[in-house]
TIVO-2410 file (N, C-alpha, C; in nm, 3 decimals):
# residues 105
REC num residu      c1      c2      c3 atome chaine
REC   1      M  21.526  13.545  17.783     N      A
REC   1      M  21.581  13.499  17.909    CA      A
REC   1      M  21.589  13.347  17.906     C      A
REC   2      K  21.702  13.295  17.940     N      A
REC   2      K  21.722  13.151  17.942    CA      A
REC   2      K  21.688  13.096  18.079     C      A
REC   3      N  21.641  12.975  18.078     N      A
REC   3      N  21.607  12.906  18.202    CA      A
REC   3      N  21.680  12.774  18.208     C      A
REC   4      I  21.718  12.736  18.325     N      A
REC   4      I  21.774  12.603  18.346    CA      A
REC   4      I  21.684  12.534  18.446     C      A
REC   5      N  21.629  12.421  18.407     N      A
REC   5      N  21.542  12.345  18.495    CA      A
REC   5      N  21.624  12.236  18.563     C      A
REC   6      I  21.619  12.232  18.694     N      A
REC   6      I  21.689  12.129  18.770    CA      A
REC   6      I  21.587  12.022  18.807     C      A
REC   7      K  21.614  11.901  18.762     N      A
REC   7      K  21.526  11.789  18.790    CA      A
REC   7      K  21.585  11.706  18.903     C      A
REC   8      R  21.506  11.616  18.954     N      A
REC   8      R  21.551  11.529  19.063    CA      A
REC   8      R  21.676  11.451  19.023     C      A
REC   9      E  21.680  11.402  18.900     N      A
REC   9      E  21.796  11.325  18.853    CA      A
REC   9      E  21.922  11.412  18.852     C      A
REC  10      H  21.908  11.540  18.825     N      A
REC  10      H  22.024  11.630  18.828    CA      A
REC  10      H  22.074  11.647  18.972     C      A
REC  11      Y  21.979  11.665  19.062     N      A
REC  11      Y  22.015  11.681  19.202    CA      A
REC  11      Y  22.084  11.555  19.254     C      A
REC  12      D  22.031  11.438  19.220     N      A
REC  12      D  22.091  11.311  19.262    CA      A
REC  12      D  22.234  11.299  19.209     C      A
REC  13      M  22.256  11.343  19.086     N      A
REC  13      M  22.389  11.339  19.026    CA      A
REC  13      M  22.483  11.436  19.098     C      A
REC  14      L  22.434  11.556  19.126     N      A
REC  14      L  22.518  11.656  19.194    CA      A
REC  14      L  22.555  11.614  19.336     C      A
REC  15      K  22.467  11.540  19.402     N      A
REC  15      K  22.496  11.494  19.538    CA      A
REC  15      K  22.616  11.400  19.541     C      A
REC  16      E  22.639  11.329  19.432     N      A
REC  16      E  22.749  11.232  19.425    CA      A
REC  16      E  22.884  11.299  19.400     C      A
REC  17      L  22.882  11.425  19.362     N      A
REC  17      L  23.007  11.497  19.332    CA      A
REC  17      L  23.064  11.559  19.459     C      A
REC  18      T  23.193  11.582  19.457     N      A
REC  18      T  23.254  11.658  19.565    CA      A
REC  18      T  23.211  11.803  19.549     C      A
REC  19      D  23.230  11.883  19.650     N      A
REC  19      D  23.194  12.025  19.640    CA      A
REC  19      D  23.272  12.093  19.529     C      A
REC  20      K  23.398  12.058  19.515     N      A
REC  20      K  23.482  12.117  19.411    CA      A
REC  20      K  23.428  12.078  19.272     C      A
REC  21      Q  23.395  11.950  19.252     N      A
REC  21      Q  23.342  11.905  19.124    CA      A
REC  21      Q  23.206  11.971  19.094     C      A
REC  22      A  23.121  11.976  19.195     N      A
REC  22      A  22.988  12.034  19.176    CA      A
REC  22      A  22.998  12.182  19.138     C      A
REC  23      G  23.085  12.254  19.205     N      A
REC  23      G  23.103  12.396  19.174    CA      A
REC  23      G  23.156  12.416  19.033     C      A
REC  24      E  23.255  12.337  18.996     N      A
REC  24      E  23.312  12.347  18.862    CA      A
REC  24      E  23.208  12.313  18.756     C      A
REC  25      F  23.131  12.209  18.784     N      A
REC  25      F  23.030  12.166  18.687    CA      A
REC  25      F  22.920  12.272  18.671     C      A
REC  26      V  22.866  12.320  18.780     N      A
REC  26      V  22.757  12.419  18.772    CA      A
REC  26      V  22.806  12.547  18.705     C      A
REC  27      K  22.924  12.593  18.743     N      A
REC  27      K  22.979  12.714  18.679    CA      A
REC  27      K  23.002  12.691  18.530     C      A
REC  28      G  23.051  12.573  18.495     N      A
REC  28      G  23.077  12.541  18.353    CA      A
REC  28      G  22.949  12.535  18.272     C      A
REC  29      V  22.847  12.471  18.326     N      A
REC  29      V  22.719  12.462  18.255    CA      A
REC  29      V  22.657  12.600  18.238     C      A
REC  30      C  22.662  12.682  18.341     N      A
REC  30      C  22.606  12.817  18.333    CA      A
REC  30      C  22.684  12.903  18.232     C      A
REC  31      A  22.816  12.891  18.232     N      A
REC  31      A  22.898  12.967  18.137    CA      A
REC  31      A  22.865  12.926  17.994     C      A
REC  32      Y  22.841  12.796  17.973     N      A
REC  32      Y  22.804  12.750  17.839    CA      A
REC  32      Y  22.666  12.800  17.801     C      A
REC  33      A  22.571  12.786  17.891     N      A
REC  33      A  22.432  12.822  17.861    CA      A
REC  33      A  22.413  12.972  17.839     C      A
REC  34      F  22.476  13.054  17.922     N      A
REC  34      F  22.449  13.197  17.918    CA      A
REC  34      F  22.552  13.278  17.839     C      A
REC  35      E  22.674  13.226  17.828     N      A
REC  35      E  22.779  13.302  17.761    CA      A
REC  35      E  22.837  13.230  17.639     C      A
REC  36      G  22.797  13.105  17.619     N      A
REC  36      G  22.847  13.029  17.505    CA      A
REC  36      G  22.991  12.983  17.520     C      A
REC  37      K  23.043  12.986  17.641     N      A
REC  37      K  23.182  12.946  17.664    CA      A
REC  37      K  23.193  12.794  17.671     C      A
REC  38      P  23.299  12.738  17.615     N      A
REC  38      P  23.317  12.593  17.623    CA      A
REC  38      P  23.350  12.550  17.766     C      A
REC  39      F  23.316  12.427  17.798     N      A
REC  39      F  23.344  12.371  17.930    CA      A
REC  39      F  23.480  12.306  17.926     C      A
REC  40      L  23.575  12.362  17.999     N      A
REC  40      L  23.712  12.310  18.002    CA      A
REC  40      L  23.741  12.254  18.140     C      A
REC  41      T  23.777  12.126  18.144     N      A
REC  41      T  23.812  12.062  18.270    CA      A
REC  41      T  23.905  11.944  18.242     C      A
REC  42      K  23.981  11.907  18.342     N      A
REC  42      K  24.067  11.789  18.331    CA      A
REC  42      K  23.995  11.665  18.384     C      A
REC  43      D  23.887  11.685  18.455     N      A
REC  43      D  23.811  11.576  18.516    CA      A
REC  43      D  23.728  11.505  18.410     C      A
REC  44      R  23.762  11.379  18.381     N      A
REC  44      R  23.693  11.304  18.276    CA      A
REC  44      R  23.546  11.281  18.311     C      A
REC  45      Y  23.518  11.258  18.436     N      A
REC  45      Y  23.380  11.235  18.479    CA      A
REC  45      Y  23.295  11.359  18.453     C      A
REC  46      L  23.349  11.475  18.484     N      A
REC  46      L  23.275  11.600  18.460    CA      A
REC  46      L  23.256  11.624  18.310     C      A
REC  47      K  23.355  11.586  18.229     N      A
REC  47      K  23.340  11.600  18.084    CA      A
REC  47      K  23.222  11.519  18.034     C      A
REC  48      G  23.209  11.398  18.086     N      A
REC  48      G  23.096  11.312  18.047    CA      A
REC  48      G  22.963  11.371  18.090     C      A
REC  49      L  22.958  11.420  18.213     N      A
REC  49      L  22.835  11.482  18.262    CA      A
REC  49      L  22.800  11.605  18.179     C      A
REC  50      F  22.902  11.680  18.144     N      A
REC  50      F  22.877  11.801  18.066    CA      A
REC  50      F  22.821  11.766  17.928     C      A
REC  51      M  22.870  11.659  17.867     N      A
REC  51      M  22.819  11.620  17.735    CA      A
REC  51      M  22.669  11.590  17.743     C      A
REC  52      Y  22.626  11.528  17.851     N      A
REC  52      Y  22.485  11.502  17.873    CA      A
REC  52      Y  22.408  11.633  17.888     C      A
REC  53      A  22.459  11.722  17.970     N      A
REC  53      A  22.393  11.851  17.994    CA      A
REC  53      A  22.394  11.935  17.867     C      A
REC  54      K  22.503  11.933  17.793     N      A
REC  54      K  22.516  12.011  17.671    CA      A
REC  54      K  22.411  11.969  17.569     C      A
REC  55      R  22.390  11.841  17.556     N      A
REC  55      R  22.291  11.791  17.462    CA      A
REC  55      R  22.152  11.847  17.497     C      A
REC  56      A  22.117  11.842  17.624     N      A
REC  56      A  21.987  11.894  17.668    CA      A
REC  56      A  21.976  12.044  17.644     C      A
REC  57      L  22.083  12.118  17.673     N      A
REC  57      L  22.082  12.263  17.651    CA      A
REC  57      L  22.071  12.297  17.502     C      A
REC  58      D  22.142  12.222  17.419     N      A
REC  58      D  22.138  12.248  17.275    CA      A
REC  58      D  22.000  12.219  17.216     C      A
REC  59      V  21.937  12.111  17.262     N      A
REC  59      V  21.802  12.079  17.215    CA      A
REC  59      V  21.705  12.189  17.258     C      A
REC  60      S  21.718  12.234  17.381     N      A
REC  60      S  21.632  12.341  17.431    CA      A
REC  60      S  21.650  12.469  17.350     C      A
REC  61      E  21.773  12.504  17.318     N      A
REC  61      E  21.801  12.623  17.239    CA      A
REC  61      E  21.743  12.611  17.098     C      A
REC  62      M  21.758  12.492  17.037     N      A
REC  62      M  21.705  12.471  16.902    CA      A
REC  62      M  21.552  12.478  16.904     C      A
REC  63      N  21.490  12.423  17.006     N      A
REC  63      N  21.344  12.433  17.017    CA      A
REC  63      N  21.300  12.578  17.030     C      A
REC  64      S  21.376  12.656  17.103     N      A
REC  64      S  21.344  12.798  17.119    CA      A
REC  64      S  21.355  12.871  16.985     C      A
REC  65      V  21.461  12.843  16.911     N      A
REC  65      V  21.482  12.907  16.780    CA      A
REC  65      V  21.369  12.869  16.684     C      A
REC  66      N  21.337  12.740  16.681     N      A
REC  66      N  21.231  12.694  16.590    CA      A
REC  66      N  21.095  12.749  16.632     C      A
REC  67      G  21.070  12.759  16.761     N      A
REC  67      G  20.945  12.816  16.808    CA      A
REC  67      G  20.932  12.962  16.768     C      A
REC  68      K  21.042  13.036  16.774     N      A
REC  68      K  21.040  13.177  16.734    CA      A
REC  68      K  21.010  13.189  16.585     C      A
REC  69      K  21.069  13.099  16.504     N      A
REC  69      K  21.042  13.102  16.360    CA      A
REC  69      K  20.893  13.079  16.334     C      A
REC  70      G  20.836  12.981  16.403     N      A
REC  70      G  20.693  12.952  16.385    CA      A
REC  70      G  20.606  13.069  16.429     C      A
REC  71      A  20.642  13.131  16.541     N      A
REC  71      A  20.566  13.245  16.591    CA      A
REC  71      A  20.576  13.363  16.494     C      A
REC  72      D  20.695  13.386  16.439     N      A
REC  72      D  20.712  13.495  16.342    CA      A
REC  72      D  20.629  13.470  16.217     C      A
REC  73      K  20.628  13.345  16.170     N      A
REC  73      K  20.551  13.312  16.051    CA      A
REC  73      K  20.402  13.329  16.076     C      A
REC  74      L  20.356  13.285  16.192     N      A
REC  74      L  20.214  13.301  16.229    CA      A
REC  74      L  20.177  13.449  16.236     C      A
REC  75      A  20.262  13.530  16.296     N      A
REC  75      A  20.235  13.674  16.305    CA      A
REC  75      A  20.230  13.738  16.167     C      A
REC  76      E  20.321  13.695  16.078     N      A
REC  76      E  20.322  13.749  15.942    CA      A
REC  76      E  20.194  13.711  15.868     C      A
REC  77      N  20.151  13.587  15.885     N      A
REC  77      N  20.026  13.544  15.820    CA      A
REC  77      N  19.907  13.623  15.874     C      A
REC  78      K  19.904  13.648  16.003     N      A
REC  78      K  19.794  13.727  16.061    CA      A
REC  78      K  19.796  13.870  16.005     C      A
REC  79      R  19.916  13.929  15.995     N      A
REC  79      R  19.926  14.065  15.938    CA      A
REC  79      R  19.879  14.065  15.793     C      A
REC  80      R  19.920  13.965  15.717     N      A
REC  80      R  19.883  13.957  15.576    CA      A
REC  80      R  19.731  13.940  15.563     C      A
REC  81      N  19.671  13.853  15.642     N      A
REC  81      N  19.526  13.831  15.636    CA      A
REC  81      N  19.449  13.954  15.680     C      A
REC  82      K  19.498  14.024  15.779     N      A
REC  82      K  19.432  14.145  15.827    CA      A
REC  82      K  19.435  14.252  15.718     C      A
REC  83      T  19.547  14.266  15.649     N      A
REC  83      T  19.560  14.363  15.541    CA      A
REC  83      T  19.465  14.330  15.428     C      A
REC  84      V  19.457  14.203  15.390     N      A
REC  84      V  19.368  14.162  15.283    CA      A
REC  84      V  19.223  14.187  15.323     C      A
REC  85      G  19.188  14.157  15.448     N      A
REC  85      G  19.052  14.179  15.495    CA      A
REC  85      G  19.012  14.325  15.489     C      A
REC  86      V  19.099  14.413  15.527     N      A
REC  86      V  19.070  14.556  15.523    CA      A
REC  86      V  19.058  14.601  15.379     C      A
REC  87      L  19.144  14.551  15.292     N      A
REC  87      L  19.140  14.587  15.152    CA      A
REC  87      L  19.010  14.541  15.088     C      A
REC  88      V  18.973  14.416  15.113     N      A
REC  88      V  18.850  14.362  15.056    CA      A
REC  88      V  18.730  14.436  15.113     C      A
REC  89      G  18.729  14.461  15.242     N      A
REC  89      G  18.618  14.531  15.304    CA      A
REC  89      G  18.599  14.670  15.247     C      A
REC  90      S  18.706  14.741  15.223     N      A
REC  90      S  18.695  14.876  15.172    CA      A
REC  90      S  18.651  14.878  15.027     C      A
REC  91      V  18.678  14.773  14.953     N      A
REC  91      V  18.636  14.766  14.813    CA      A
REC  91      V  18.490  14.724  14.805     C      A
REC  92      I  18.449  14.630  14.886     N      A
REC  92      I  18.312  14.579  14.881    CA      A
REC  92      I  18.213  14.682  14.934     C      A
REC  93      M  18.246  14.747  15.041     N      A
REC  93      M  18.151  14.841  15.104    CA      A
REC  93      M  18.108  14.953  15.009     C      A
REC  94      P  18.197  15.019  14.939     N      A
REC  94      P  18.150  15.126  14.850    CA      A
REC  94      P  18.057  15.074  14.741     C      A
REC  95      R  18.079  14.953  14.690     N      A
REC  95      R  17.991  14.898  14.588    CA      A
REC  95      R  17.852  14.874  14.646     C      A
REC  96      A  17.848  14.823  14.769     N      A
REC  96      A  17.718  14.797  14.833    CA      A
REC  96      A  17.645  14.929  14.856     C      A
REC  97      I  17.714  15.031  14.896     N      A
REC  97      I  17.652  15.162  14.919    CA      A
REC  97      I  17.600  15.220  14.789     C      A
REC  98      K  17.676  15.208  14.682     N      A
REC  98      K  17.632  15.259  14.552    CA      A
REC  98      K  17.504  15.188  14.507     C      A
REC  99      K  17.499  15.055  14.529     N      A
REC  99      K  17.380  14.979  14.489    CA      A
REC  99      K  17.258  15.023  14.570     C      A
REC 100      E  17.276  15.045  14.701     N      A
REC 100      E  17.164  15.090  14.784    CA      A
REC 100      E  17.117  15.228  14.738     C      A
REC 101      N  17.211  15.315  14.708     N      A
REC 101      N  17.173  15.449  14.662    CA      A
REC 101      N  17.098  15.444  14.529     C      A
REC 102      A  17.140  15.353  14.442     N      A
REC 102      A  17.074  15.340  14.312    CA      A
REC 102      A  16.933  15.283  14.328     C      A
REC 103      D  16.914  15.189  14.421     N      A
REC 103      D  16.784  15.131  14.444    CA      A
REC 103      D  16.691  15.227  14.516     C      A
REC 104      G  16.748  15.302  14.609     N      A
REC 104      G  16.668  15.392  14.692    CA      A
REC 104      G  16.626  15.519  14.620     C      A
REC 105      E  16.690  15.557  14.516     N      A
REC 105      E  16.659  15.682  14.449    CA      A
REC 105      E  16.560  15.668  14.340     C      A
***
C-alpha cells in the first residue's frame, strides 16, 4: 500500500493554486503514484511543481524497493542459520547421548 504524506509546505503550495490547478495537480500526482501514469498538463507552473513531487515519490519508491531487498536478505539469512542450527544440533546430540551411554554402562 502506498502512502502520500502531506506536509505543511505542500499545503502552503496548494493554497496558492486555483481550484482548477489544485485539482489537476492532486489528480496528476495520485495517477503517477498509484497507476504510474505520466503527468500531462499545459500549465508550466504545475509541470515544475510536479517535477518536485515526482522526485520525492521516486525516492520514496526506491527506498521501499531497497528496504524490501534488505528484509528479504535478512529473512534468508535467518532461515539459513536456523537450518544450520537444527542440523548441527541433531548431529551433536546423538554423539553426546552415545558418550553418556558408554560411560554409564
